[in-house]
C-alpha positions as a printed Julia matrix, in Angstrom:
445×3 Matrix{Float64}:
 -23.83   -2.51   -6.0
 -22.67   -5.83   -7.71
 -19.61   -7.13   -7.62
 -19.27   -5.58  -11.97
 -16.91   -3.15   -9.44
 -14.4    -5.48   -8.56
 -14.9    -6.13  -12.86
 -14.88   -2.34  -13.37
 -11.42   -1.89  -11.2
  -9.66   -5.0   -13.47
 -10.48   -3.2   -16.66
  -9.59    0.46  -15.43
  -6.5    -0.99  -14.33
  -5.46   -3.5   -16.84
  -2.66   -3.61  -19.47
  -5.1    -2.92  -22.31
  -6.48    0.35  -20.73
  -3.23    1.11  -19.85
  -1.8     0.5   -23.31
  -4.91    3.16  -24.64
  -4.55    5.63  -22.37
  -0.95    5.48  -23.91
  -2.17    5.73  -27.61
  -4.46    8.61  -26.58
  -1.11   10.51  -24.62
   0.25    9.51  -28.09
  -2.27   10.84  -30.14
  -3.1    14.44  -28.22
   1.09   15.04  -28.83
   0.76   14.58  -32.13
  -2.35   16.74  -31.97
  -0.95   19.62  -29.97
   2.32   19.64  -31.76
   0.29   19.79  -35.36
  -1.74   22.64  -34.03
   1.47   24.85  -32.46
   3.01   23.65  -35.78
   6.02   21.42  -34.92
   4.77   18.87  -37.68
   2.68   18.43  -40.19
  -1.39   17.96  -39.84
  -1.78   15.23  -41.88
   1.12   13.45  -40.36
  -0.91   13.83  -36.77
  -3.87   12.99  -38.11
  -2.46   10.11  -39.24
  -1.3     9.04  -35.83
  -4.25    9.58  -34.1
  -5.93    7.36  -36.33
  -4.07    5.04  -35.68
  -3.64    5.08  -31.96
  -6.44    2.8   -31.93
  -5.3    -0.07  -28.84
  -6.92   -3.2   -31.23
  -4.57   -2.37  -33.32
  -1.84   -3.6   -31.79
  -0.61   -7.57  -29.64
  -0.83   -6.4   -26.59
   0.8   -10.35  -25.46
   4.4    -8.66  -27.2
   4.1    -5.33  -25.84
   3.66   -7.08  -22.47
   7.22   -9.3   -23.43
   9.42   -7.08  -24.89
   7.86   -4.38  -22.66
  10.4    -6.45  -19.63
  13.18   -6.36  -22.33
  12.95   -3.25  -23.26
  12.14   -1.41  -19.14
   9.2    -0.32  -19.92
   5.64   -1.16  -22.3
   5.94    2.15  -23.83
   9.17    2.01  -25.49
   8.24   -1.31  -27.66
   4.37    0.74  -28.22
   5.98    2.79  -30.36
   8.1     1.17  -31.94
   4.56   -0.77  -32.79
   2.85    1.96  -33.29
   6.03    4.05  -35.78
   5.27    0.38  -38.38
   1.79    0.95  -38.51
   1.41    4.73  -39.5
   2.3     5.5   -43.31
   6.05    6.6   -43.9
   5.59   10.24  -44.36
   4.18   10.66  -40.6
   6.81    8.06  -39.01
   9.45   10.55  -37.99
   6.79   12.62  -35.29
   5.58    9.37  -33.63
   7.13   10.65  -29.93
   8.24   13.4   -30.61
   9.55   15.49  -27.88
   8.56   13.42  -25.67
  10.19   10.63  -23.1
   8.12    6.89  -22.06
   8.14    8.53  -17.92
   5.64   11.13  -19.97
   3.62    8.51  -22.33
   3.34    6.37  -18.48
   2.48    8.29  -16.07
   0.17   10.39  -17.88
  -1.77    7.03  -18.54
  -1.5     6.13  -15.3
  -3.03    9.63  -13.81
  -5.96    9.33  -16.4
  -5.87    5.27  -15.0
  -6.4     6.99  -11.32
  -8.63   10.02  -12.46
 -10.83    6.92  -14.05
 -10.68    4.84  -10.63
 -11.37    7.15   -8.11
 -14.5     8.65  -10.1
 -15.29    4.81   -9.77
 -14.46    4.73   -6.04
 -16.17    7.86   -4.83
 -19.47    6.62   -6.65
 -19.1     3.48   -4.45
 -18.53    5.47   -1.28
 -21.22    8.12   -1.97
 -23.37    5.25   -2.42
 -22.24    3.43    1.06
 -22.68    6.72    2.24
 -26.55    6.99    1.56
 -27.68    3.66    2.96
 -25.46    4.28    6.19
 -27.73    8.12    6.33
 -30.64    6.4     6.55
 -29.39    3.84    8.77
 -28.7     6.91   11.41
 -32.04    8.41   10.37
 -34.04    4.82   10.94
 -32.85    4.05   14.37
 -32.05    7.0    16.17
 -33.98    5.18   18.85
 -32.25    2.4    18.31
 -30.9     2.12   22.25
 -27.79   -0.01   22.13
 -24.79   -0.89   24.6
 -21.81    1.67   23.65
 -18.55   -0.92   24.42
 -15.03    0.51   25.41
 -12.49   -2.04   25.35
 -14.69   -4.26   23.74
 -16.94   -4.17   27.11
 -20.23   -2.33   27.53
 -19.75    1.14   28.86
 -22.92    3.35   28.13
 -25.71    2.95   26.26
 -25.62    4.64   22.72
 -27.66    4.04   19.69
 -27.53    2.19   16.98
 -28.45    5.35   14.99
 -25.9     7.19   15.89
 -22.91    4.44   15.36
 -24.09    4.4    11.73
 -24.15    8.45   12.21
 -20.33    7.84   12.92
 -19.37    5.24   10.4
 -21.41    7.99    7.79
 -19.42   10.75    8.49
 -15.61    9.15    8.42
 -17.12    7.46    5.38
 -18.22   11.06    4.03
 -15.1    12.75    4.9
 -13.17   11.02    2.47
 -15.38   11.52   -0.12
 -14.31   15.26   -0.99
 -10.06   14.41   -0.28
 -10.92   11.57   -2.76
 -12.34   14.84   -5.57
  -9.9    17.43   -4.61
  -7.08   14.46   -5.48
  -8.65   14.21   -8.81
  -8.41   17.45   -9.76
  -5.04   18.63   -7.87
  -2.48   15.16   -7.89
  -3.24   13.73  -11.01
  -2.11   16.0   -13.44
   0.39   16.4   -16.89
   3.16   14.62  -16.94
   5.41   16.12  -20.15
   9.14   17.07  -19.39
  11.42   15.16  -22.32
  14.09   13.15  -21.95
  15.36   14.89  -18.46
  12.93   17.36  -17.79
  13.5    20.5   -19.63
  11.63   20.22  -23.45
  14.81   20.75  -24.88
  13.56   18.42  -28.14
  11.05   20.79  -28.31
  13.41   24.17  -28.9
  10.69   27.44  -28.07
   7.69   25.67  -28.07
   8.08   23.49  -25.47
   5.56   24.87  -23.4
   2.96   25.79  -25.89
   3.15   21.62  -26.62
   2.31   20.92  -23.14
  -0.28   23.52  -22.68
  -1.97   22.53  -25.57
  -1.69   18.17  -23.95
  -3.31   18.91  -21.67
  -5.79   20.21  -23.04
  -6.46   17.64  -25.44
  -6.32   15.21  -22.11
  -8.2    17.84  -20.07
  -5.88   17.55  -17.48
  -4.21   19.95  -15.9
  -0.88   21.59  -16.37
   1.5    21.2   -13.3
   4.14   24.16  -13.34
   7.44   21.49  -14.14
   7.39   17.91  -14.93
   7.64   15.78  -11.81
   8.93   12.54  -13.19
  11.68   11.82   -9.56
   8.72   13.57   -7.11
   6.5    11.38   -6.74
   4.35   13.57   -4.43
   1.13   13.1    -6.05
   0.93    9.82   -6.96
   1.45    9.49   -3.18
  -0.74   11.29   -1.86
  -3.01    9.36   -3.94
  -1.87    5.79   -2.93
  -1.85    7.57    0.82
  -5.6     8.37    1.14
  -6.47    5.79   -0.9
  -4.89    3.64    2.53
  -6.76    6.12    5.3
 -10.69    5.62    2.99
  -9.53    1.91    3.14
  -9.16    2.02    7.07
 -11.85    3.67    7.59
 -13.49    1.24    5.82
 -11.77   -2.02    7.55
 -13.02    0.21   10.78
 -16.9    -0.01    9.72
 -16.79   -3.81    8.34
 -14.56   -4.66   11.43
 -18.03   -3.24   13.76
 -20.14   -4.87   11.75
 -18.62   -8.74   12.53
 -18.13   -7.96   15.83
 -21.86   -7.25   15.96
 -22.65  -10.54   14.08
 -21.03  -12.44   16.41
 -23.76  -15.22   17.89
 -23.17  -14.19   21.71
 -24.37   -9.92   20.4
 -25.96  -11.01   17.57
 -27.19   -7.22   16.59
 -26.41   -7.24   13.34
 -26.47   -9.77   10.54
 -26.03   -9.92    6.96
 -29.46  -10.12    4.26
 -29.7   -13.63    3.06
 -28.59  -14.63   -0.29
 -28.29  -17.87   -1.83
 -24.6   -19.78   -0.95
 -24.05  -16.69    1.07
 -22.37  -16.48    4.79
 -22.41  -20.57    4.43
 -20.32  -23.78    5.74
 -18.88  -26.41    4.08
 -19.41  -28.58    7.97
 -21.73  -26.28   10.07
 -25.17  -25.73    8.81
 -26.34  -23.38   11.4
 -23.73  -20.29   10.44
 -24.36  -17.78    8.27
 -21.01  -15.48    8.57
 -20.55  -12.19    7.65
 -18.9   -12.87    4.36
 -18.51   -9.76    2.67
 -17.54   -7.5     6.06
 -15.27   -9.82    6.65
 -13.71   -9.63    2.91
 -14.11   -5.56    3.16
 -11.57   -5.82    5.74
  -9.15   -8.46    4.32
  -9.27   -5.84    1.59
  -8.89   -3.26    3.46
  -5.83   -4.79    4.85
  -4.17   -5.29    1.31
  -4.51   -1.76   -0.3
  -3.13   -0.63    3.26
  -0.06   -2.96    2.58
   0.48   -0.96   -0.53
   1.23    2.92    1.26
   4.64    1.69    2.72
   5.25    0.69   -1.04
   4.15    3.82   -2.8
   5.77    6.27    0.52
   9.0     4.08   -0.01
   9.39    4.9    -3.56
   9.6     8.58   -3.5
  13.2     8.06   -2.85
  14.02    8.35   -6.84
  17.13    8.79   -8.42
  18.19   12.53   -9.91
  15.71   13.21  -12.81
  14.73    9.85  -13.38
  14.4     7.34  -10.51
  15.79    3.69  -10.93
  13.54    1.05   -9.02
  11.45    3.46   -7.49
   9.31    4.49  -10.85
   9.04    0.82  -11.7
   7.47   -0.52   -8.23
   4.49    2.07   -8.79
   3.79    0.55  -11.12
   2.24   -2.62   -9.45
   2.25   -0.49   -6.77
  -0.8     1.96   -8.12
  -3.67   -0.71   -9.57
  -2.89   -2.68   -6.62
  -4.16   -0.28   -4.0
  -6.91    0.42   -5.75
  -7.72   -2.64   -7.28
  -7.93   -3.5    -3.45
  -9.78    0.0    -2.32
 -12.7    -0.46   -4.98
 -13.23   -4.65   -3.74
 -13.42   -3.38   -0.6
 -15.99   -0.99   -0.83
 -17.61   -2.86   -2.95
 -17.88   -5.5     0.13
 -18.67   -2.97    2.76
 -21.93   -1.72    0.25
 -22.84   -5.31   -0.12
 -22.53   -6.22    3.06
 -25.02   -2.58    3.91
 -26.82   -2.8     1.37
 -29.55   -5.44    3.28
 -28.28   -5.37    6.71
 -30.52   -6.95    8.97
 -30.48   -4.67   12.4
 -31.63   -6.6    15.17
 -33.14   -3.76   17.24
 -34.72   -5.83   20.28
 -31.75   -7.72   20.6
 -29.72   -4.37   21.06
 -32.34   -3.75   23.87
 -31.84   -7.15   25.51
 -27.58   -6.43   25.02
 -28.37   -3.87   27.29
 -29.02   -6.29   30.29
 -26.26   -7.91   30.02
 -23.73   -7.9    32.4
 -26.58   -6.82   35.46
 -27.25   -3.22   33.18
 -24.22   -1.94   34.82
 -23.44    0.1    31.62
 -25.42    2.42   33.23
 -23.06    3.08   36.37
 -22.64    6.27   34.94
 -26.08    7.6    34.33
 -26.14    6.8    38.39
 -23.18    8.14   39.77
 -24.09   11.24   37.76
 -27.87   11.38   39.27
 -26.07   10.42   42.95
 -23.85   12.98   42.56
 -26.32   15.95   42.42
 -26.87   15.14   46.15
 -22.96   13.88   47.59
 -20.94   15.4    45.37
 -18.75   13.71   42.47
 -15.95   11.38   44.28
 -18.72    9.62   46.73
 -21.3     9.24   44.19
 -18.56    7.06   42.06
 -17.8     5.38   46.04
 -21.18    4.25   46.32
 -21.79    3.1    42.39
 -19.1     1.16   42.81
 -20.11   -0.6    45.57
 -22.95   -1.61   44.18
 -21.76   -2.2    40.92
 -19.9    -4.73   42.99
 -22.7    -5.96   44.41
 -24.42   -6.78   41.27
 -21.96   -9.29   40.02
 -21.52  -11.3    43.25
 -24.36  -11.87   44.45
 -25.67  -12.66   40.54
 -28.54   -9.69   40.69
 -28.98   -6.15   37.89
 -28.18   -3.13   38.71
 -31.23   -2.15   40.25
 -31.75   -4.61   41.96
 -28.29   -3.93   43.74
 -29.79   -0.44   44.86
 -32.7    -1.07   45.92
 -30.9    -3.58   48.56
 -28.75   -0.86   50.03
 -30.45    1.19   51.7
 -27.63    4.49   51.97
 -27.42    4.66   48.41
 -31.6     3.45   47.89
 -32.62    6.82   50.07
 -30.69    9.51   48.21
 -32.51    9.14   44.83
 -36.48    9.57   44.47
 -37.7     6.89   42.98
 -38.6     8.85   39.64
 -34.52    9.5    39.78
 -33.53    6.35   39.99
 -35.8     5.04   37.32
 -34.09    7.95   35.43
 -30.53    7.1    36.71
 -30.85    3.07   34.71
 -33.23    4.03   31.95
 -31.07    3.48   29.1
 -33.24    5.39   27.0
 -33.33    8.46   28.85
 -29.4     8.97   29.14
 -28.82    9.3    25.51
 -27.27   12.95   25.99
 -26.55   15.22   22.82
 -27.44   11.82   20.46
 -30.07   13.03   18.68
 -27.79   16.4    18.19
 -24.62   14.82   16.85
 -27.05   12.46   14.1
 -28.35   15.78   12.63
 -25.19   17.77   12.16
 -23.91   13.84   10.39
 -26.54   13.63    8.52
 -26.46   18.02    7.39
 -22.58   17.65    6.7
 -23.51   14.5     4.7
 -26.15   16.42    2.37
 -23.45   19.45    1.59
 -21.51   17.09    0.83
 -23.36   14.61   -1.33
 -24.22   18.15   -2.74
 -21.51   19.09   -3.93
 -20.47   15.92   -5.59
 -23.24   16.17   -7.22
 -22.51   18.93   -8.98
C-alpha cells in the first residue's frame, strides 16, 4: 500500500463523489417510481440519463448549497433544468433533500469501509508474518514503561494482530447493518407517494443495493454514529500499535526501525536521525479520527422529525473521520511493511537493569522450596543488592549464600534464562494466528 490510499479517501469523500452518489439516488428513484407505475418510463429514462456528474457545475452547487441549506436543493434545480421539459415534473418525486444526502453518504461510507477493511487486512497479514517469524525473538516485556518479564516479539506482534483483526468483522458487519437506504419524504411518512410508498422504497433499495430499514431514520442517527464509533475504536488500536513502534525505535531502546527510503525520517538539522515518521503520522491521524467521535455522538440529539444543526454537523465530521482513519491505516501499514526488527538488540536489552526482569522467575523457583512470601522477600533482597552494587542478578544470587544454597545449578540457570520463562507464548501466538486465518477466510468470501 502507498499514499494512494490517502488519495482514495479524498476521492471517496470529495464533493464530486458526493454529487455523483446523490445523482445515483435520483436516477434510482426515477427508475423505481417508473417500475411502480407512478411516473412515465420515458421520464425515468430521461432523468437517469441526465444523472451524470460531468453535466453539473460543482462550484455552483457548493456556492448555492450554502445559501439553500443543503447541496441537494440546487442539485435538483440543476437536474430539472437539464432534463427534457416533459420529464421535469417527475424529478425528485416524493423525496426530500435528506433522503438524497443521507443515502449518498451511506454509499460513500460503504466504499470507505471497503477500502479501510482492505488496508486492515493487509496490515494484519504483515503482523501475522511478524508473529510467526519472531516466535523465538526474546525481548523485555514492559509494564508502566519499565522492564517486567521476558516476552517475544512474536507475541507482541500477535497481540497487535488480535486487536486489528477483531475490528475487521465489526466494520464488515456495519457495512451491511448500518449503511442503509434513507427514504421517508418530508417527515418520514412517504405521504407524497400515497399507497405506493413502501413499494417504491423496496425498489429503490434494490436499485442502489442498500438494505431497506424498517423505518426512515432522519432524526435517529444511531447508524452513522455506530460507524464513526467503530472507526474511533479502530483508530485507538492503530494509535496503540504505532506508539509501541515509536517507543521501540528510541535510540536507547533501538529494537525496531522503520524501513529506509530516500528522504524518509531525516532531520533538517541532525544528520544522524532516522525518525519513525510513518508511526508518528499514524498516531496523529488516529487521534484526529478519534476526535470526530464525540462530535458525531453529540449530534445525535436531534429535534423532532428533522434535525437543526446536528445533521449538518455530520456533513463535515463523518468524511473527516474516514479521511483521518484511512490516513492512519496507511501510515501504519507503511511503517510495518519494511520494519527493521533488531532481535539482537532485544536480547541485549534483556540485560538492562542488571537482568532483574528475571526476578519473578527467580522468586517462582524459590517458592517451590520456601513458599511464596519468603521467596518474594529473598528475591527482593538480591535485586536490591544487584542495584546497589551495580552487578547482575546472577552475580547477586551467587553472593547470597542462602539463595544459592536453595537452588541447584540447573535450577538457577533455568530461573535466570529469559527463553525458559515464556509460559504459554507459543500457544497464544498459535491462537492469534488461527483466529486471524478465520477472519481472513470470512473476509475473502
